[in-house]
C-alpha positions in Angstrom: 102.5 -54.5 -17.8 104.6 -52.0 -15.7 105.8 -53.0 -12.3 103.9 -51.4 -9.4 104.6 -51.1 -5.7 102.5 -53.4 -3.6 99.7 -52.0 -1.4 100.0 -52.3 2.3 98.0 -55.0 4.1 94.7 -53.5 5.4 92.5 -50.8 4.3 93.7 -47.9 2.1 91.6 -44.7 1.9 90.4 -43.6 -1.6 90.6 -39.8 -2.0 87.4 -37.8 -2.5 86.3 -37.7 -6.1 88.2 -40.8 -7.0 87.1 -44.4 -7.5 89.2 -47.6 -7.0 88.9 -50.8 -8.9 90.5 -54.2 -8.6 92.1 -55.1 -12.0 92.7 -58.7 -13.0 95.3 -59.4 -15.7 94.9 -62.6 -17.7 96.9 -64.3 -20.4 96.7 -67.1 -22.9 100.0 -68.7 -23.9 98.6 -71.3 -26.4 95.4 -71.1 -28.5 92.5 -73.1 -27.0 90.1 -75.5 -28.7 87.3 -73.4 -30.1 83.7 -73.5 -29.0 82.0 -72.8 -32.3 78.5 -73.0 -31.0 77.6 -69.5 -30.0 74.4 -69.8 -28.1 71.3 -67.8 -29.0 70.3 -66.1 -32.2 73.6 -65.1 -34.0 72.8 -66.1 -37.6 72.3 -62.5 -38.7 75.4 -61.2 -36.8 78.6 -60.2 -38.7 82.0 -59.1 -37.6 83.6 -56.5 -39.8 87.0 -54.8 -39.7 86.7 -51.1 -39.0 89.5 -49.5 -40.9 90.7 -46.1 -39.7 87.7 -45.1 -37.7 87.2 -41.4 -37.0 87.7 -40.4 -33.4 84.1 -39.2 -33.0 82.6 -42.3 -34.5 84.9 -44.5 -32.4 84.1 -42.7 -29.2 80.4 -42.9 -29.9 80.6 -46.7 -30.0 83.0 -46.8 -27.1 80.5 -44.9 -25.0 77.5 -47.0 -26.2 79.3 -50.2 -25.2 81.2 -49.1 -22.1 79.4 -46.3 -20.4 77.6 -48.7 -18.0 81.0 -50.2 -17.1 82.8 -46.9 -16.5 84.9 -47.1 -19.7 86.5 -43.7 -19.8 90.1 -43.9 -21.1 89.4 -43.3 -24.7 86.9 -40.5 -23.9 89.4 -38.4 -22.1 92.4 -39.2 -24.3 93.8 -36.4 -26.4 92.6 -36.5 -30.0 96.0 -36.9 -31.5 96.9 -39.7 -29.1 93.7 -41.5 -30.0 94.2 -41.0 -33.7 97.7 -42.4 -33.5 96.3 -45.6 -32.0 93.4 -46.0 -34.3 95.4 -45.3 -37.4 98.3 -47.6 -36.4 98.4 -50.7 -38.7 99.3 -52.8 -35.7 95.9 -52.0 -34.1 92.9 -53.7 -35.5 89.4 -52.6 -34.7 86.4 -54.8 -35.4 82.6 -54.2 -35.0 79.8 -56.7 -34.5 76.8 -55.8 -36.6 73.2 -56.9 -36.9 72.2 -55.6 -40.3 72.8 -51.8 -40.0 73.1 -51.7 -36.2 76.4 -51.9 -34.5 76.3 -54.1 -31.4 79.9 -54.7 -30.3 83.5 -53.4 -30.2 86.6 -55.5 -30.5 90.1 -54.1 -30.5 93.3 -56.1 -30.9 96.7 -54.4 -30.3 99.7 -56.1 -31.9 102.1 -53.2 -31.2 104.3 -55.2 -28.9 106.3 -57.8 -30.8 105.2 -61.4 -30.1 102.1 -60.3 -28.2 98.5 -59.3 -28.8 96.4 -57.4 -26.2 92.7 -57.7 -26.2 92.5 -54.0 -25.7 88.7 -53.6 -25.7 85.9 -56.1 -25.9 82.2 -55.4 -25.2 78.6 -55.4 -26.4 75.7 -52.9 -26.1 73.5 -53.9 -23.2 70.7 -55.6 -25.1 73.1 -57.9 -27.0 74.6 -59.4 -23.8 73.7 -63.0 -23.0 72.6 -64.0 -26.4 75.7 -65.7 -27.8 77.2 -62.6 -29.4 80.0 -62.4 -27.0 81.1 -66.0 -27.8 81.0 -65.3 -31.5 83.1 -62.2 -31.1 85.6 -63.9 -28.7 86.1 -66.8 -31.0 86.9 -64.3 -33.8 89.3 -62.5 -31.4 91.2 -65.7 -30.5 91.5 -66.9 -34.1 92.7 -63.5 -35.3 95.2 -63.1 -32.5 96.7 -66.5 -33.0 96.8 -66.3 -36.8 99.8 -64.0 -36.2 103.2 -65.0 -34.9 102.5 -64.2 -31.2 103.6 -66.0 -28.1 101.0 -64.4 -25.7 97.5 -63.1 -25.9 96.4 -61.0 -22.9 93.6 -58.9 -21.4 92.8 -57.1 -18.3 89.4 -56.6 -16.7 88.2 -55.0 -13.5 85.4 -55.4 -10.9 83.6 -52.4 -12.4 83.0 -54.5 -15.5 80.1 -56.8 -16.1 80.0 -59.4 -13.3 80.3 -62.5 -15.7 83.3 -61.0 -17.6 86.1 -62.6 -15.6 84.5 -66.0 -15.7 83.9 -65.6 -19.5 87.6 -64.8 -20.1 88.6 -67.8 -18.1 86.2 -70.1 -20.0 87.7 -68.7 -23.2 91.2 -69.9 -22.2 92.7 -67.0 -20.4 94.5 -67.6 -17.0 94.8 -64.9 -14.3 98.4 -63.9 -13.6 98.3 -60.6 -11.7 96.0 -58.4 -9.6 96.3 -54.6 -9.4 94.3 -51.7 -7.8 93.7 -48.7 -10.0 92.6 -45.3 -8.6 91.2 -42.8 -11.0 89.0 -39.7 -11.2 85.3 -40.5 -11.0 84.2 -39.5 -14.6 80.7 -38.8 -13.4 81.8 -35.9 -11.3 83.7 -34.2 -14.2 80.8 -34.7 -16.6 82.7 -37.1 -18.9 80.0 -39.7 -18.0 76.4 -38.9 -16.8 75.8 -39.0 -13.1 73.5 -42.0 -13.5 76.1 -44.1 -15.3 77.3 -47.3 -13.7 74.7 -47.4 -10.8 76.5 -50.4 -9.4 79.4 -48.1 -8.5 78.6 -45.7 -5.6 78.9 -42.0 -6.4 80.8 -40.4 -3.5 81.8 -36.8 -3.1 79.4 -35.2 -5.5 
């Protein structure tokens, strides 16, 4: 990731209309031993490669999975920029399906030589806590390390699901950096509904 100037010690004011989040960067330098036993009812779940998704279809799933966690980057990205990512052969998008219903999104980014970024990983709300996340993570780890990489990495933030950080660590990722990100509150601009992410205070609107 890019180098950033350190924050001063003490409190730093967040401008009106913005939100701040603490980002934790994690990496995996060797593949872990796999936990094949995904808890819960996962026998009907399948992970499928999603080749060349259309922007609108991708954003629909991105919103279904991430709205409650303030996922916004791909919603505000210019269409041509998003298309260039989704159509890049070094970017692999997978979906978790239960028959005809799509429950999860997994995106692996191999565009940096020798690395794979777990760019997006998430489930719709009613699929959380039933073993589907472990099933999808095991697939992500196997797929990433089936390529000639030296490093598999991910970042998460405190706006995400509370168990996410511990889940990544149990999966074999180790924290290596902490950042603070300040961004426009997407609920004030209408990108997300005002009742999205109720665990994040809405200030200034």
